[in-house]
C-alpha positions as CSV (number, residue, x, y, z in Angstrom):
1,X,70.3,-3.3,-12.6
2,X,68.8,-5.9,-14.9
3,X,70.9,-8.6,-13.3
4,X,69.7,-7.7,-9.8
5,X,66.1,-7.9,-10.9
6,X,66.7,-11.3,-12.5
7,X,68.4,-12.6,-9.3
8,X,65.5,-11.3,-7.1
9,X,62.9,-12.8,-9.5
10,X,64.7,-16.2,-9.4
11,X,64.8,-16.1,-5.6
12,X,61.1,-15.3,-5.4
13,X,60.3,-18.1,-7.8
14,X,62.4,-20.5,-5.8
15,X,60.8,-19.4,-2.5
16,X,57.4,-19.8,-4.0
17,X,58.2,-23.3,-5.2
18,X,59.4,-24.2,-1.7
19,X,56.3,-22.8,-0.1
20,X,54.2,-24.8,-2.6
21,X,56.0,-28.0,-1.7
22,X,55.5,-27.4,2.0
23,X,51.8,-26.8,1.4
24,X,51.6,-30.1,-0.5
25,X,53.4,-31.8,2.4
26,X,50.8,-30.3,4.8
27,X,47.9,-31.7,2.6
28,X,49.6,-35.1,2.5
29,X,50.1,-35.1,6.3
30,X,46.4,-34.5,6.7
31,X,45.4,-37.4,4.5
32,X,48.1,-39.9,5.5
33,X,48.7,-39.2,9.3
34,X,45.0,-38.5,9.8
35,X,44.0,-42.1,9.0
36,X,45.4,-43.2,12.4
37,X,45.2,-40.3,14.8
38,X,44.6,-36.6,15.0
39,X,46.9,-34.7,12.6
40,X,49.6,-33.1,14.7
41,X,50.7,-29.5,14.0
42,X,54.5,-29.1,13.5
43,X,54.8,-26.9,16.6
44,X,53.8,-29.6,19.0
45,X,57.4,-30.9,19.0
46,X,60.9,-29.4,18.5
47,X,62.7,-29.8,15.2
48,X,65.2,-32.4,16.5
49,X,62.5,-34.6,17.9
50,X,60.6,-34.6,14.6
51,X,63.7,-35.2,12.4
52,X,65.6,-37.7,14.5
53,X,62.9,-39.7,16.4
54,X,59.2,-39.2,15.4
55,X,59.3,-39.1,11.6
56,X,61.7,-42.1,11.3
57,X,59.5,-44.1,13.6
58,X,56.3,-43.0,11.8
59,X,57.9,-44.0,8.5
60,X,58.2,-47.6,9.7
61,X,54.4,-47.8,10.1
62,X,54.2,-46.8,6.4
63,X,56.7,-49.4,5.3
64,X,59.6,-47.0,5.0
65,X,62.6,-48.3,7.1
66,X,65.7,-46.2,7.9
67,X,69.0,-47.4,6.5
68,X,70.3,-50.2,8.6
69,X,66.8,-51.1,10.1
70,X,65.0,-54.2,8.8
71,X,61.3,-54.8,9.1
72,X,62.1,-58.1,10.9
73,X,64.1,-56.4,13.6
74,X,61.1,-54.3,14.6
75,X,58.7,-57.1,15.1
76,X,58.6,-58.5,18.6
77,X,59.4,-62.2,18.7
78,X,57.5,-64.9,20.6
79,X,53.8,-64.8,21.3
80,X,53.5,-61.2,20.1
81,X,54.8,-62.0,16.6
82,X,51.4,-63.1,15.1
83,X,49.6,-60.1,16.6
84,X,52.0,-57.7,14.9
85,X,51.8,-59.5,11.5
86,X,48.0,-59.8,11.6
87,X,47.6,-56.1,12.2
88,X,50.2,-55.2,9.5
89,X,51.9,-52.8,11.9
90,X,55.1,-52.8,9.8
91,X,54.1,-53.2,6.1
92,X,56.3,-55.3,3.8
93,X,56.0,-52.8,1.1
94,X,55.8,-49.0,1.4
95,X,52.2,-47.6,1.5
96,X,53.4,-44.2,0.3
97,X,55.9,-43.1,-2.3
98,X,59.4,-41.9,-1.3
99,X,58.7,-38.5,-2.8
100,X,55.4,-38.0,-0.9
101,X,57.0,-39.1,2.4
102,X,59.8,-36.6,1.8
103,X,57.3,-33.9,1.4
104,X,55.6,-34.8,4.7
105,X,59.0,-34.9,6.5
106,X,60.1,-31.6,5.0
107,X,56.8,-29.9,6.0
108,X,57.2,-30.9,9.7
109,X,60.9,-30.2,10.0
110,X,60.7,-26.8,8.2
111,X,57.8,-25.6,10.4
112,X,58.8,-27.1,13.8
113,X,60.4,-24.7,16.3
114,X,64.0,-25.2,17.4
115,X,62.8,-25.6,20.9
116,X,59.4,-25.7,22.6
117,X,58.2,-22.8,24.8
118,X,58.3,-23.3,28.6
119,X,55.5,-24.7,30.6
120,X,53.9,-21.9,32.6
121,X,53.8,-23.7,35.9
122,X,52.7,-22.0,39.1
123,X,55.4,-21.4,41.8
124,X,55.3,-24.1,44.4
125,X,55.5,-23.7,48.2
126,X,55.3,-26.2,51.0
127,X,51.8,-27.4,51.8
128,X,50.0,-26.8,55.1
129,X,47.2,-29.1,54.2
130,X,49.0,-32.4,54.2
131,X,51.6,-34.2,56.3
132,X,53.6,-37.1,54.9
133,X,53.4,-40.4,56.8
134,X,56.1,-43.0,55.8
135,X,55.2,-46.6,56.3
136,X,57.5,-49.1,58.0
137,X,56.5,-51.5,55.3
138,X,59.3,-51.6,52.6
139,X,59.9,-53.1,49.2
140,X,63.2,-53.1,47.4
141,X,63.1,-52.0,44.7
142,X,59.8,-50.1,45.0
143,X,57.8,-50.9,41.9
144,X,54.3,-49.9,42.8
145,X,51.7,-50.3,40.0
146,X,48.5,-49.8,42.1
147,X,47.5,-48.1,45.3
148,X,44.0,-47.7,46.9
149,X,42.5,-46.5,50.1
150,X,39.5,-48.5,50.9
151,X,36.7,-46.1,51.8
152,X,34.9,-48.6,54.0
153,X,37.7,-50.0,56.1
154,X,40.6,-47.5,55.7
155,X,42.9,-50.3,54.6
156,X,45.5,-49.6,51.9
157,X,45.8,-52.0,49.0
158,X,49.1,-52.1,47.0
159,X,50.1,-53.7,43.8
160,X,53.8,-54.4,43.1
161,X,55.4,-55.3,39.8
162,X,58.6,-57.1,40.8
163,X,57.1,-59.2,43.6
164,X,54.0,-59.8,41.5
165,X,51.8,-59.4,44.6
166,X,48.8,-57.5,46.0
167,X,49.4,-56.4,49.5
168,X,46.8,-55.3,52.0
169,X,47.8,-53.1,54.9
170,X,45.8,-51.9,57.9
171,X,44.9,-48.2,58.5
172,X,48.0,-48.2,60.8
173,X,50.0,-49.3,57.7
174,X,50.7,-52.8,59.1
175,X,50.8,-55.7,56.6
176,X,47.7,-57.9,56.8
177,X,48.1,-60.2,53.8
178,X,50.0,-60.8,50.6
179,X,48.4,-62.4,47.5
180,X,50.8,-63.6,44.7
181,X,49.1,-62.7,41.4
182,X,51.9,-62.4,38.8
183,X,53.8,-59.5,37.4
184,X,52.4,-56.0,37.7
185,X,48.9,-56.0,39.3
186,X,47.5,-52.7,37.8
187,X,43.9,-52.5,39.1
188,X,41.9,-54.1,41.9
189,X,38.2,-54.0,42.7
190,X,36.1,-55.4,45.5
191,X,33.3,-57.7,44.1
192,X,30.9,-60.0,45.9
193,X,33.1,-60.6,48.9
194,X,36.3,-61.0,46.9
195,X,38.7,-59.0,44.8
196,X,39.2,-58.9,41.0
197,X,42.7,-57.9,39.9
198,X,44.0,-56.9,36.5
199,X,47.5,-58.4,36.0
200,X,49.6,-56.7,33.3
201,X,51.9,-59.7,32.8
202,X,54.7,-57.3,31.8
203,X,55.2,-53.7,33.0
204,X,57.6,-53.2,30.0
205,X,55.9,-52.5,26.6
206,X,54.9,-55.7,24.8
207,X,52.2,-57.1,22.6
208,X,52.5,-60.6,24.1
209,X,49.2,-61.9,25.5
210,X,50.6,-62.7,29.0
211,X,48.1,-60.6,31.0
212,X,45.0,-61.8,32.9
213,X,42.2,-61.0,35.3
214,X,42.2,-63.0,38.5
215,X,39.9,-63.4,41.5
216,X,41.3,-63.1,45.0
217,X,39.2,-64.7,47.7
218,X,38.7,-62.5,50.7
219,X,39.2,-65.3,53.3
220,X,42.5,-66.3,54.7
221,X,43.2,-69.0,52.1
222,X,44.9,-66.5,49.8
223,X,43.5,-68.4,46.8
224,X,44.0,-66.7,43.5
225,X,41.9,-68.0,40.5
226,X,42.4,-67.0,36.9
227,X,39.1,-66.0,35.3
228,X,40.3,-64.3,32.0
229,X,43.7,-65.1,30.3
230,X,45.5,-64.2,27.1
231,X,45.3,-60.4,27.5
232,X,47.7,-58.0,26.0
233,X,49.2,-55.9,28.8
234,X,45.8,-55.1,30.5
235,X,45.9,-52.0,32.8
236,X,42.3,-51.5,34.0
237,X,38.9,-53.2,34.3
238,X,35.4,-52.3,35.4
239,X,32.6,-54.6,36.5
240,X,28.8,-54.3,35.8
241,X,25.9,-56.2,34.4
242,X,26.0,-54.8,30.9
243,X,23.5,-57.1,29.3
244,X,20.9,-57.2,32.1
245,X,21.1,-61.0,32.5
246,X,21.8,-60.9,36.2
247,X,25.6,-61.8,35.8
248,X,28.3,-59.2,36.3
249,X,30.4,-58.7,33.2
250,X,33.9,-57.2,33.0
251,X,35.3,-54.4,30.7
252,X,39.0,-54.8,30.2
253,X,41.5,-52.3,28.8
254,X,44.4,-53.9,27.0
255,X,47.0,-51.2,26.5
256,X,49.4,-53.5,24.7
257,X,52.2,-51.8,22.7
258,X,51.3,-51.6,19.0
259,X,48.2,-53.8,19.3
260,X,45.6,-54.3,22.1
261,X,42.0,-53.3,22.5
262,X,38.9,-52.5,24.6
263,X,36.5,-55.4,25.2
264,X,33.7,-56.4,27.5
265,X,33.6,-60.0,28.6
266,X,30.2,-61.5,28.9
267,X,29.8,-63.8,31.9
268,X,27.8,-66.9,31.3
269,X,25.6,-68.8,33.9
270,X,28.5,-71.3,34.2
271,X,30.9,-68.5,35.2
272,X,33.0,-68.5,32.0
273,X,33.6,-65.3,30.0
274,X,33.3,-64.5,26.3
275,X,35.1,-61.6,24.7
276,X,33.0,-59.0,22.9
277,X,35.3,-56.5,21.2
278,X,34.5,-52.8,21.5
279,X,37.6,-51.4,19.8
280,X,40.6,-53.0,18.3
281,X,43.9,-51.2,18.7
282,X,46.5,-50.2,21.4
283,X,46.3,-47.7,24.2
284,X,43.1,-48.6,26.1
285,X,43.9,-47.0,29.4
286,X,40.8,-46.7,31.6
287,X,37.1,-47.4,31.4
288,X,34.2,-46.1,33.5
289,X,30.7,-47.5,33.4
290,X,27.9,-45.0,33.7
291,X,24.5,-44.3,32.1
292,X,25.8,-41.5,29.9
293,X,22.7,-40.7,27.9
294,X,20.2,-41.4,30.7
295,X,18.3,-44.1,29.0
296,X,18.5,-46.5,31.9
297,X,21.3,-48.7,30.3
298,X,24.9,-48.8,31.5
299,X,27.3,-47.2,29.0
300,X,31.1,-47.3,28.8
301,X,33.3,-44.2,28.8
302,X,36.9,-45.1,27.9
303,X,40.2,-43.3,27.5
304,X,42.7,-44.2,24.8
305,X,46.4,-43.3,24.5
306,X,49.2,-44.6,22.3
307,X,48.7,-42.6,19.1
308,X,45.0,-42.2,18.7
309,X,44.6,-40.3,22.0
310,X,40.9,-39.9,22.6
311,X,37.8,-40.4,24.8
312,X,34.9,-42.4,23.5
313,X,31.5,-43.3,24.8
314,X,30.2,-46.8,24.0
315,X,26.4,-46.4,24.1
316,X,24.6,-49.5,25.2
317,X,21.9,-50.3,22.6
318,X,20.6,-53.3,24.5
319,X,21.0,-57.0,23.8
320,X,24.8,-56.8,24.4
321,X,25.5,-54.3,21.5
322,X,27.3,-51.0,21.8
323,X,27.8,-48.0,19.5
324,X,31.0,-46.0,19.8
325,X,30.8,-42.2,19.8
326,X,34.1,-40.4,20.0
327,X,33.6,-37.3,22.1
328,X,37.2,-36.0,22.3
329,X,40.4,-36.5,20.3
330,X,43.8,-35.2,21.3
331,X,47.0,-34.7,19.4
332,X,49.2,-37.8,19.5
333,X,52.0,-35.8,21.1
334,X,50.0,-35.0,24.3
335,X,50.9,-38.2,26.1
336,X,47.5,-38.9,27.5
337,X,47.9,-40.7,30.9
338,X,44.6,-40.6,32.9
339,X,41.0,-39.4,33.1
340,X,38.0,-39.5,35.4
341,X,34.5,-38.3,35.3
342,X,32.3,-36.5,37.8
343,X,30.5,-33.3,38.6
344,X,33.5,-31.0,39.1
345,X,31.6,-27.7,39.0
346,X,28.5,-28.9,41.0
347,X,26.0,-28.0,38.2
348,X,24.4,-31.4,38.0
349,X,26.1,-32.9,34.9
350,X,29.2,-35.0,34.2
351,X,32.5,-33.2,33.6
352,X,35.8,-34.8,32.6
353,X,39.2,-34.6,34.2
354,X,42.1,-35.4,31.8
355,X,45.8,-35.7,32.3
356,X,48.5,-35.4,29.6
357,X,52.0,-36.2,30.8
358,X,53.4,-39.4,29.4
359,X,57.0,-38.7,28.3
360,X,58.4,-42.2,28.0
361,X,58.3,-42.7,24.2
362,X,61.4,-40.5,23.5
363,X,63.5,-37.8,25.2
364,X,61.9,-37.0,27.5
365,X,61.0,-33.7,25.9
366,X,59.4,-31.1,28.2
367,X,56.1,-30.0,26.7
368,X,54.2,-26.8,27.4
369,X,50.8,-28.5,26.9
370,X,51.4,-31.2,29.6
371,X,49.1,-30.8,32.5
372,X,45.6,-31.2,33.8
373,X,42.4,-30.2,31.9
374,X,39.0,-29.9,33.4
375,X,36.4,-30.2,30.5
376,X,33.2,-28.7,31.8
377,X,29.9,-30.1,30.5
378,X,27.4,-27.6,29.2
379,X,24.5,-29.8,30.1
380,X,24.3,-31.3,26.7
381,X,27.3,-33.6,26.9
382,X,29.4,-31.1,25.1
383,X,32.5,-29.5,26.6
384,X,33.1,-26.0,25.3
385,X,34.9,-24.7,28.5
386,X,38.3,-26.0,29.5
387,X,40.4,-25.2,32.5
388,X,44.1,-25.9,32.0
389,X,46.5,-26.4,34.9
390,X,50.1,-26.8,33.6
391,X,52.2,-29.7,35.1
392,X,55.1,-31.4,33.4
393,X,54.5,-35.1,33.2
394,X,51.0,-35.1,34.8
395,X,50.0,-38.7,35.5
396,X,47.0,-38.5,37.8
397,X,44.7,-35.8,39.2
398,X,42.1,-36.1,41.8
399,X,39.5,-33.3,42.2
400,X,38.0,-32.9,45.7
401,X,37.4,-30.3,48.3
402,X,40.5,-31.3,50.3
403,X,40.5,-28.2,52.5
404,X,36.7,-28.3,53.1
405,X,36.2,-24.6,52.1
406,X,33.4,-25.4,49.6
407,X,35.3,-25.5,46.3
408,X,37.2,-28.1,44.3
409,X,40.9,-28.5,44.7
410,X,43.2,-30.8,42.7
411,X,45.8,-33.2,44.0
412,X,48.1,-34.3,41.2
413,X,51.2,-36.4,40.6
414,X,53.8,-36.3,37.9
415,X,55.9,-39.2,36.8
416,X,57.9,-37.0,34.4
417,X,58.6,-33.7,36.2
418,X,61.4,-31.5,35.2
419,X,64.0,-33.2,37.3
420,X,66.7,-30.7,36.3
421,X,64.7,-27.6,37.4
422,X,61.6,-28.5,39.5
423,X,62.0,-32.1,40.8
424,X,59.7,-31.2,43.7
425,X,56.7,-31.1,41.3
426,X,56.4,-34.9,41.5
427,X,53.4,-34.1,43.6
428,X,51.4,-30.8,43.6
429,X,48.4,-29.7,45.6
430,X,46.5,-27.1,43.6
431,X,44.4,-25.2,46.2
432,X,41.4,-23.5,44.6
433,X,41.3,-19.8,45.7
434,X,38.0,-19.3,43.9
435,X,37.0,-19.0,40.2
436,X,39.4,-21.8,39.3
437,X,42.5,-19.8,40.4
438,X,45.0,-22.0,42.1
439,X,48.0,-21.8,44.4
440,X,50.5,-24.7,44.2
441,X,52.2,-26.6,47.0
442,X,54.0,-29.8,47.7
443,X,55.5,-31.7,50.7
444,X,59.1,-31.8,51.9
445,X,59.6,-35.5,51.4
446,X,58.3,-35.4,47.8
447,X,61.7,-36.6,46.5
448,X,61.5,-39.9,48.5
449,X,59.8,-41.6,45.6
450,X,58.8,-41.4,41.9
451,X,55.1,-41.2,42.1
452,X,53.2,-43.1,39.5
453,X,49.8,-43.9,41.1
454,X,47.6,-42.1,43.6
455,X,44.3,-42.5,45.4
456,X,42.2,-40.5,47.9
457,X,40.3,-41.7,50.9
458,X,39.7,-41.0,54.6
459,X,42.2,-43.4,56.0
460,X,42.0,-42.0,59.6
461,X,38.2,-41.6,59.6
462,X,38.3,-37.9,60.6
463,X,36.1,-36.5,57.8
464,X,38.7,-35.2,55.3
465,X,40.3,-36.8,52.3
466,X,43.8,-38.2,52.8
467,X,46.1,-39.4,49.9
468,X,48.2,-42.4,49.1
469,X,51.0,-42.1,46.6
470,X,52.7,-45.1,45.1
471,X,56.3,-45.1,43.9
472,X,58.0,-46.9,41.1
473,X,61.8,-46.5,40.9
474,X,62.1,-46.0,37.2
475,X,65.3,-44.6,35.6
476,X,65.7,-40.9,35.1
477,X,68.2,-40.0,32.3
478,X,71.3,-38.4,33.8
479,X,69.9,-38.8,37.4
480,X,71.1,-42.2,38.5
481,X,71.6,-41.0,42.1
482,X,67.8,-40.5,42.3
483,X,67.1,-44.1,41.4
484,X,69.8,-45.3,43.8
485,X,68.1,-43.3,46.6
486,X,64.6,-44.7,45.8
487,X,65.9,-48.2,45.8
488,X,67.9,-47.7,49.0
489,X,65.0,-46.1,50.9
490,X,62.6,-48.8,49.6
491,X,59.5,-46.7,50.1
492,X,56.7,-48.3,48.0
493,X,54.1,-45.7,49.0
494,X,53.5,-42.8,51.3
495,X,50.4,-41.4,53.0
496,X,49.6,-37.7,52.9
497,X,47.5,-37.2,56.0
498,X,45.1,-34.3,55.6
499,X,45.4,-31.9,58.5
500,X,42.2,-30.0,57.8
501,X,40.5,-31.9,60.6
């Protein structure tokens, strides 16, 4: 009996010691991981992803390199090299002890689930609201990086990565013009009788400063002029007179890879631009210019991904200075992909639509928290109420009254649907049945592309909102036949004609 008591006592002491070590690992994670991004809970990823992918990768940012991996091998060569070094992305010496790093690793691996719970998606039927219209215009392979329905003319503007061009098509989807801009035009705006286009320079992840902003003249000369160069994989821009000097300035989101930033470029009287850094770091995804605090000055609301996933407001203090206020921060596992702002619930204030669905970093791993979130403003620029619509791989969501019944529906695309079980959820129309309860539907031809960009507009001028979906034939692990089909069909975009009117 005494022996049994001793064994039980030793087991209890050992278990208590293990629990103490795990609690210490949790405290270390809060202090170490929290310096760069929101501290993730262990249950946001499965045990294998933590152990085999995420923790080894995070260790390299702390100067701890897996056996057989050198620091030099991780640093991109060429023009990106100095950016990586100057930001000390991969430290020469460890910034944490081996013992403490093991405690952090053990905490995550011990507390992570073996597998993640399923995403509670709505059952999907075939839509009666939209009809697919396939254009005769083809690109092989389809590598669409931008699509837009012009609200004034009904024309469709398309950006393509491989051809490095911006295409303009008539409302009848006939090609009107092609402008050669360079690899991966990601955003286009109309400005003073011409177009401004953000050119990524590389669709593939890089820190090389090969991106730029160009001006495309609207006449038939097809002249493209570079106005800002040396950008790190820029993906979005917005134009406004931010300093009240009469010249329109440009806010540029440089997504980069491990470095990048959000800057506004002050336009001088001579037409040149000067960089004014708002935030240094990767993941700047999208920026909207709006008077957030109603003081009469244009502010900047920006979305960030790539680790420190967040939404910040840069309040205009006048004289060209801005003060950052972070209004939302998300776990780094979410895969933030898109946001927009607008009065979703028609109560007179600005709400936020957010998509989480990027799944390109590893795996892909199906995540139950992927989907669309409507953050509803309480009138004080605080967002206590959230409506969550699950969707694996959500990449864009457009709220609008598509069926003209007086409430807000959601059109959404997924670049990372569950191709094994629900590949038809590459596009989903969430029809509001009242009180934010939705039914879900898609269209029969949804598998004819891998939808990465989307826009809404009344292309046929009949009073309801149509949709344009752009396809990029990106590989799907274990599904090469899908990619082969997308390349063969060469469909760069598809129109979903709204049948409500």
